[in-house]
N, C-alpha and C positions, 0 to 999 in steps of 0.2 A: 939786500934779498929781493929775488924774482919771486914772482905768485908758484911756481912749481917748490921749491925751497920751501918757501912756506908753508905749501902741502902738507910736501914734507916732514917738518918737523912737525903738523900738526898732525898726523898720524901717528904718529911718535909718540907726542902727549897721552894722543887715548887707548896707542898699546900701552906704555906705561900706568896710567888709570887703573885701564883693564886688568893689568895683574895685581895692581893695588887691590883692587875690588875682588878679585880671583882668591886672596891670599885671605882676604877681610870674613870672606864667605858668603860674599852679593854676586850671587852669579848672573842673576837678570843684569844688574849693571855692567856686570865684565862685557857678558855677550852683546850689550847693545853697544859698548864700546868698540869691542873687538871689529864686532858687524858696519859701524862706521867707519872704521881705520881703513879697513878692507875694501870698501867702497872708493873711500879716497885715494886709496894708491892702484885702485883698477884704474882711477879714471887718469890719475899721473900715467900708469902703463901706457892709456889708450894714447895719447899726445907724442909719446915720449919717439925720439926718434934712434938712440943708441941701440942696442939690441942688450949692453949689460947693464943699462939702469933700466930696460923693458924688463929686464930677468929677473933683477931684484924687488922690482916692485911686484908683478905677480907672485913670486917666491913667497915676499911680504905677506900678501892678501889672503893667498892660499895660507900658508903657516895660519893667519887671524880666525881666517873661516871654520879651521881644523878645529882651532881649539874652544872657538864656539859653539861648534857641534857636540866635542866632548864633554862642557859646559851644560849642555843641554839636555844630551845622554843622561851625565849622569842627576841630573835634580830632580829631586822626587815629584813623583805626579802629584803630592796633597797640597805644592805652595803655589797655584794657583797664576803661576805666571807661564806666558808661552814665548816663543821666540815672536819677532816683529817678520808679518809675511810677504814676503817675495809674489811680486806677481810671474805666473807664467812666461811671461816677457823676460825675465831676468833683470827687469827697470827697478828702483827705487822705488817704495812707494809714496816718497818726497817728488818723484818725478811729475 
């Protein structure tokens, strides 16, 4: 298994964990997992030469971002959790 395959596998694991957390009512954890998966998928898309694979990665990343936004919008304002901040340039806070 090459590096891209491992990262793709890991992103799928994160999505599975996010879905499990979402079903269990743990929105904060689900949002974090969805956003981490989206970040990995976008990194994979950035280095992908094949249009079909690039499209697959970006579509999955977009879906993860939409799910995270939906969970953030549904979260009660009194829970005290907020989505991770993203810099204006779109770079990861870990960059």
